[in-house]
KEMAR-768199 format. One record per residue (C-alpha): x, y, z; residue in one letter. Coordinates in Angstrom, 2 decimals. Example, Ala and Ser with C-alpha at 12.3 -4.5 7.8 and 13.67 -1.06 7.14 Angstrom:
// residues 2
+---------+---------+---------+---+
:      px :      py :      pz : r :
+---------+---------+---------+---+
:   12.30 :   -4.50 :    7.80 : A :
:   13.67 :   -1.06 :    7.14 : S :
+---------+---------+---------+---+
***
This chain:
// residues 253
+---------+---------+---------+---+
:      px :      py :      pz : r :
+---------+---------+---------+---+
:   23.04 :  -33.80 :  -10.71 : M :
:   21.40 :  -32.35 :  -13.75 : W :
:   18.30 :  -33.73 :  -12.89 : Q :
:   18.37 :  -31.83 :   -9.36 : L :
:   19.16 :  -28.49 :  -11.23 : L :
:   16.25 :  -28.91 :  -13.47 : L :
:   13.96 :  -29.63 :  -10.83 : Q :
:   15.09 :  -26.41 :   -8.80 : M :
:   14.55 :  -24.50 :  -12.23 : A :
:   11.06 :  -25.80 :  -12.73 : L :
:   10.24 :  -24.90 :   -8.99 : L :
:   11.51 :  -21.37 :   -9.58 : V :
:    8.99 :  -21.26 :  -12.62 : L :
:    5.94 :  -22.65 :  -11.08 : V :
:    6.23 :  -20.66 :   -7.98 : S :
:    6.13 :  -17.50 :  -10.18 : A :
:    3.38 :  -18.79 :  -12.17 : D :
:    1.48 :  -19.42 :   -9.15 : M :
:    2.02 :  -15.86 :   -7.84 : Q :
:    1.06 :  -14.39 :  -11.29 : A :
:   -2.14 :  -16.28 :  -11.38 : A :
:   -3.35 :  -14.85 :   -8.38 : D :
:   -5.75 :  -11.72 :   -8.91 : P :
:   -4.97 :   -8.49 :   -7.57 : P :
:   -7.12 :   -7.00 :   -4.61 : K :
:   -9.78 :   -4.52 :   -5.32 : A :
:   -9.11 :   -1.18 :   -3.63 : V :
:  -11.74 :    0.88 :   -2.00 : V :
:  -11.61 :    4.93 :   -1.65 : F :
:  -13.68 :    7.26 :    0.34 : L :
:  -14.62 :   10.22 :   -1.47 : E :
:  -14.39 :   12.77 :    0.22 : P :
:  -11.41 :   10.77 :    2.01 : S :
:  -12.73 :   11.25 :    5.41 : W :
:  -13.57 :    8.17 :    7.26 : D :
:  -15.55 :   10.22 :    9.95 : R :
:  -18.59 :   11.74 :    9.02 : V :
:  -21.69 :   13.05 :   10.61 : L :
:  -25.06 :   12.34 :   10.16 : Q :
:  -26.76 :   13.71 :    7.11 : G :
:  -23.25 :   13.95 :    5.18 : D :
:  -23.01 :   12.43 :    1.76 : S :
:  -20.23 :    9.77 :    1.36 : V :
:  -19.08 :    8.10 :   -2.20 : T :
:  -17.29 :    4.76 :   -1.84 : L :
:  -15.34 :    4.04 :   -5.07 : K :
:  -14.07 :    0.43 :   -6.11 : C :
:  -10.95 :    0.10 :   -8.23 : Q :
:  -10.27 :   -3.29 :   -9.81 : G :
:  -10.28 :   -5.07 :  -13.09 : D :
:  -13.17 :   -6.13 :  -14.94 : Y :
:  -13.98 :   -9.02 :  -17.45 : A :
:  -15.00 :   -7.86 :  -20.83 : P :
:  -18.90 :   -7.24 :  -20.76 : G :
:  -18.87 :   -7.65 :  -16.96 : N :
:  -18.37 :   -4.14 :  -15.26 : T :
:  -20.65 :   -5.04 :  -12.27 : S :
:  -19.11 :   -4.73 :   -8.88 : T :
:  -20.19 :   -6.30 :   -5.57 : E :
:  -20.55 :   -4.32 :   -2.35 : W :
:  -20.65 :   -5.62 :    1.06 : F :
:  -21.21 :   -3.74 :    4.42 : H :
:  -19.96 :   -5.61 :    7.47 : N :
:  -19.90 :   -8.79 :    5.85 : G :
:  -23.17 :   -8.43 :    3.86 : S :
:  -23.92 :   -8.22 :    0.49 : F :
:  -25.58 :   -4.75 :   -0.18 : I :
:  -25.13 :   -4.12 :   -3.84 : S :
:  -23.95 :   -5.46 :   -7.07 : G :
:  -24.05 :   -2.89 :   -9.85 : Q :
:  -21.89 :    0.18 :  -10.10 : N :
:  -18.22 :    0.88 :   -9.30 : S :
:  -19.27 :    3.53 :   -6.93 : S :
:  -21.75 :    3.05 :   -3.74 : Y :
:  -23.24 :    6.44 :   -2.91 : F :
:  -24.92 :    7.15 :    0.59 : I :
:  -26.99 :   10.39 :    0.17 : E :
:  -27.63 :   11.06 :    3.67 : A :
:  -25.57 :    8.83 :    6.42 : A :
:  -27.08 :    7.54 :    9.40 : R :
:  -25.33 :    6.01 :   12.53 : V :
:  -26.31 :    2.53 :   11.07 : E :
:  -24.09 :    3.14 :    7.84 : D :
:  -20.88 :    2.77 :   10.17 : S :
:  -18.52 :   -0.21 :    9.87 : G :
:  -16.64 :   -1.95 :    7.21 : E :
:  -17.03 :   -1.79 :    3.62 : Y :
:  -15.67 :   -3.96 :    0.94 : R :
:  -15.97 :   -4.32 :   -3.15 : C :
:  -15.01 :   -7.10 :   -5.62 : Q :
:  -14.91 :   -7.03 :   -9.24 : T :
:  -14.96 :   -9.76 :  -11.83 : S :
:  -11.30 :  -10.02 :  -12.19 : L :
:  -10.21 :   -8.96 :   -8.53 : S :
:   -9.91 :  -10.45 :   -5.15 : M :
:  -12.25 :   -8.97 :   -2.35 : L :
:  -10.86 :   -5.77 :   -1.25 : S :
:   -9.56 :   -4.97 :    2.48 : D :
:  -12.09 :   -3.21 :    4.63 : P :
:  -12.45 :    0.15 :    4.75 : V :
:  -14.19 :    1.86 :    8.06 : Q :
:  -16.82 :    4.65 :    7.86 : L :
:  -17.63 :    6.06 :   11.26 : R :
:  -21.15 :    8.06 :   11.45 : V :
:  -21.26 :   10.45 :   14.46 : H :
:  -24.37 :   11.98 :   15.93 : N :
:  -23.39 :   15.59 :   16.97 : G :
:  -22.40 :   19.04 :   16.00 : W :
:  -18.53 :   18.63 :   15.31 : L :
:  -16.43 :   16.04 :   14.10 : V :
:  -12.57 :   16.02 :   13.73 : L :
:  -11.65 :   14.54 :   10.41 : Q :
:   -8.42 :   13.49 :    8.59 : A :
:   -7.53 :   11.41 :    5.44 : P :
:   -5.99 :    9.02 :    8.04 : R :
:   -4.84 :    8.64 :   11.64 : W :
:   -1.32 :    6.95 :   11.48 : V :
:    1.69 :    8.89 :    9.98 : F :
:    5.24 :    8.39 :    9.36 : Q :
:    7.74 :   10.88 :   10.59 : E :
:    7.96 :   14.07 :    8.57 : G :
:    4.68 :   13.39 :    6.70 : E :
:    2.25 :   16.33 :    6.70 : P :
:   -0.99 :   16.11 :    8.92 : I :
:   -4.27 :   17.64 :    7.69 : H :
:   -7.06 :   18.10 :    9.93 : L :
:  -10.60 :   19.53 :    9.51 : R :
:  -13.10 :   20.52 :   12.08 : C :
:  -16.40 :   19.75 :   10.07 : H :
:  -19.74 :   20.98 :   11.56 : S :
:  -23.22 :   19.48 :   11.25 : W :
:  -24.68 :   20.50 :    7.67 : K :
:  -21.70 :   22.91 :    7.39 : N :
:  -23.30 :   25.30 :   10.01 : T :
:  -21.31 :   28.39 :   10.56 : P :
:  -18.50 :   27.80 :   13.10 : L :
:  -16.33 :   30.39 :   14.51 : R :
:  -13.61 :   30.82 :   17.44 : L :
:  -12.35 :   27.21 :   16.35 : V :
:   -9.53 :   25.79 :   18.49 : T :
:   -7.82 :   22.72 :   17.70 : Y :
:   -6.64 :   21.11 :   20.98 : L :
:   -3.90 :   18.17 :   21.60 : Q :
:   -3.87 :   16.16 :   24.80 : D :
:   -6.43 :   18.92 :   26.16 : G :
:   -4.22 :   22.08 :   25.30 : K :
:   -4.88 :   24.38 :   22.77 : G :
:   -2.87 :   23.76 :   19.57 : K :
:   -4.27 :   26.43 :   17.03 : R :
:   -6.90 :   28.96 :   17.18 : F :
:   -8.87 :   30.41 :   14.32 : Y :
:  -11.44 :   33.30 :   14.30 : H :
:  -13.41 :   31.70 :   11.66 : W :
:  -13.52 :   27.71 :   10.97 : N :
:  -10.65 :   26.62 :    8.97 : S :
:   -8.57 :   23.50 :    8.43 : E :
:   -4.97 :   23.12 :   10.32 : H :
:   -1.96 :   21.74 :    8.74 : H :
:    0.95 :   20.25 :   10.23 : I :
:    3.57 :   20.31 :    7.54 : P :
:    6.18 :   17.73 :    9.03 : K :
:    5.06 :   15.39 :   11.65 : A :
:    7.08 :   14.58 :   14.60 : T :
:    6.76 :   12.40 :   17.53 : P :
:    5.73 :   15.61 :   19.47 : R :
:    2.53 :   15.34 :   17.35 : D :
:    1.19 :   11.98 :   18.89 : N :
:   -1.61 :   12.41 :   21.24 : G :
:   -5.42 :   12.80 :   21.46 : S :
:   -6.86 :   15.60 :   19.41 : Y :
:  -10.40 :   17.48 :   19.26 : F :
:  -11.87 :   20.79 :   18.04 : C :
:  -14.13 :   23.07 :   19.51 : R :
:  -15.89 :   26.47 :   18.35 : G :
:  -19.35 :   28.44 :   18.78 : L :
:  -22.54 :   27.64 :   16.88 : V :
:  -24.49 :   30.86 :   17.59 : G :
:  -23.90 :   31.14 :   21.21 : K :
:  -23.42 :   27.39 :   21.79 : K :
:  -19.82 :   26.14 :   22.40 : N :
:  -19.53 :   22.67 :   21.02 : V :
:  -16.70 :   20.14 :   20.84 : S :
:  -16.09 :   17.12 :   18.96 : S :
:  -15.18 :   13.48 :   19.92 : E :
:  -11.46 :   13.07 :   20.75 : T :
:   -9.16 :   11.12 :   18.24 : V :
:   -5.93 :    9.60 :   18.81 : N :
:   -3.03 :   10.62 :   16.04 : I :
:   -0.08 :    8.38 :   16.05 : I :
:    3.35 :    9.25 :   14.48 : V :
:    5.77 :    6.55 :   13.88 : Q :
:    9.31 :    6.80 :   13.46 : G :
:   11.39 :    5.55 :   10.59 : S :
:   13.12 :    2.78 :   12.82 : T :
:   12.54 :   -0.06 :   10.28 : S :
:   14.06 :   -0.07 :    6.73 : L :
:   11.94 :   -0.93 :    4.08 : S :
:   13.49 :   -3.20 :    1.42 : V :
:   12.52 :   -2.27 :   -2.03 : S :
:   12.85 :   -4.96 :   -4.74 : L :
:   15.03 :   -3.29 :   -7.67 : P :
:   13.31 :   -5.83 :  -10.21 : F :
:    9.90 :   -6.71 :  -11.14 : P :
:    8.77 :  -10.44 :  -10.42 : P :
:    9.76 :  -11.63 :  -13.79 : W :
:   13.40 :  -10.07 :  -13.65 : H :
:   13.82 :  -11.93 :  -10.41 : Q :
:   12.51 :  -15.27 :  -12.14 : V :
:   15.12 :  -14.69 :  -14.74 : A :
:   17.81 :  -13.52 :  -12.43 : F :
:   17.05 :  -17.09 :  -10.34 : C :
:   17.29 :  -19.13 :  -13.65 : L :
:   20.47 :  -17.31 :  -14.68 : V :
:   22.10 :  -18.30 :  -11.43 : M :
:   20.78 :  -21.80 :  -11.79 : V :
:   22.46 :  -21.86 :  -15.08 : I :
:   25.93 :  -20.36 :  -13.77 : L :
:   25.75 :  -23.00 :  -10.84 : F :
:   25.27 :  -25.66 :  -13.24 : A :
:   28.11 :  -24.84 :  -15.57 : V :
:   30.46 :  -24.05 :  -12.74 : D :
:   29.47 :  -27.56 :  -11.00 : T :
:   30.12 :  -29.21 :  -14.39 : G :
:   33.59 :  -27.84 :  -14.94 : L :
:   34.42 :  -28.87 :  -11.40 : Y :
:   33.62 :  -32.30 :  -11.93 : F :
:   35.00 :  -32.56 :  -15.12 : S :
:   38.46 :  -30.97 :  -13.86 : V :
:   38.31 :  -33.49 :  -10.84 : Q :
:   38.06 :  -36.57 :  -13.46 : R :
:   40.83 :  -35.36 :  -15.33 : K :
:   43.29 :  -35.06 :  -12.34 : L :
:   42.27 :  -38.42 :  -10.67 : R :
:   42.83 :  -40.48 :  -14.37 : S :
:   45.86 :  -42.39 :  -14.50 : P :
:   49.10 :  -40.95 :  -16.46 : P :
:   49.31 :  -42.11 :  -20.01 : R :
:   51.90 :  -44.73 :  -20.62 : N :
:   54.45 :  -42.98 :  -22.76 : W :
:   56.70 :  -45.93 :  -23.27 : K :
:   53.97 :  -47.78 :  -25.31 : D :
:   53.09 :  -44.89 :  -27.62 : H :
:   54.81 :  -44.45 :  -30.76 : K :
:   55.72 :  -41.26 :  -32.29 : F :
:   56.13 :  -40.57 :  -36.29 : K :
:   58.78 :  -38.04 :  -37.12 : W :
:   58.71 :  -36.40 :  -40.35 : S :
:   61.65 :  -34.89 :  -41.74 : Q :
:   62.24 :  -31.10 :  -42.56 : D :
:   61.87 :  -29.91 :  -45.95 : P :
:   65.26 :  -28.76 :  -45.97 : Q :
:   66.74 :  -32.43 :  -44.92 : D :
:   64.95 :  -34.06 :  -48.10 : Q :
+---------+---------+---------+---+
***
């Protein structure tokens, strides 16, 4: 029984060590945070990860192909359509990051947002960006083809708290000089809080300690149970053969 409990404890420790041994993933950030830009815009991708002493090089990948192995920032001075795609990075002490999408469009306008999927109650931040920041006036933000907000001069549009009514396809339009121009449509998704997220109250090593305590308590409880069972099953003593030695009280001497 004790061998089985010892094996269980060792398995818990080995599993925890294997999880702790996996290096963390690197993370790619866009700066500015827009994942949709126009041709000619400058874009900076930054890699966050751990580095070994004396080795600060960062490997960058575009659509699966290696493109750079130097700095933690990858700078695109004037974006082209060919720069669209997935970007990943990796440092000396981190795993390959998850992909980050960059979309470079050829046109006068692009609708920008830090992301396109929101949880209900989160703020939504939209920006109607013009080519080379050309002055834009009489700007309208539209949802599913219907005007949602109008500005005399170009301005960002904020939705303080997202609701299911904010789901839909969005685009913006305005006047560049006398030319009426529009952006491409983008879908915004607002997810309801239907699934409960379970947060762990302790960090991993506290979980390991908790598991070990439970194993020890289980072992002690099991040992006490079998000890009591053995005593209950043992035959009663033969009191006839037992000899008692009586001693006199000091007062009777």
